[in-house]
C-alpha positions in Angstrom: 23.0 36.0 8.8 26.5 34.6 8.1 26.9 31.4 6.0 30.3 29.8 5.6 29.4 26.3 4.5 32.0 23.7 3.3 35.1 25.8 4.3 37.4 22.7 4.7 40.4 24.7 5.8 38.6 27.0 8.2 40.0 26.3 11.7 38.7 29.3 13.7 36.5 32.3 13.6 36.8 35.6 15.4 33.8 37.9 15.2 32.6 41.1 16.8 29.1 41.4 15.4 26.7 43.0 17.8 23.6 42.3 15.7 24.4 39.0 14.0 21.6 36.5 14.8 22.3 33.4 12.6 25.5 31.6 11.7 25.8 28.4 9.6 29.2 26.7 9.6 28.0 23.4 8.2 30.6 21.0 6.8 33.5 23.2 8.1 35.4 20.1 9.0 38.6 21.7 10.4 37.0 23.9 13.1 38.5 23.6 16.5 36.7 23.6 19.9 37.7 27.2 20.4 34.8 28.1 18.1 32.7 27.8 21.3 34.4 30.9 22.8 33.3 33.1 20.0 29.6 32.2 20.4 29.4 31.7 24.2 28.2 34.2 26.8 30.6 37.2 26.7 31.7 36.3 23.1 31.6 38.7 20.1 28.0 37.9 19.0 25.6 38.8 21.9 22.4 38.7 19.8 23.1 35.2 18.2 20.0 33.0 18.2 21.0 30.2 15.8 24.3 28.4 15.3 24.5 25.5 12.9 27.5 23.2 13.0 26.2 20.1 11.0 28.9 17.7 9.9 31.8 19.5 11.7 34.3 17.1 13.2 
């Protein structure tokens, strides 16, 4: 599980985590749409089951 809540200046994430299953990026207000590339099919986290993006603009 990876939790990076309230990281106001976080704009992107690049991960290669073969066994990561949960990510919480709640209130990371500066994230860009490219975050979808990291967690989509063919991205760096093939085992991901839960991605939380509450209050991300």
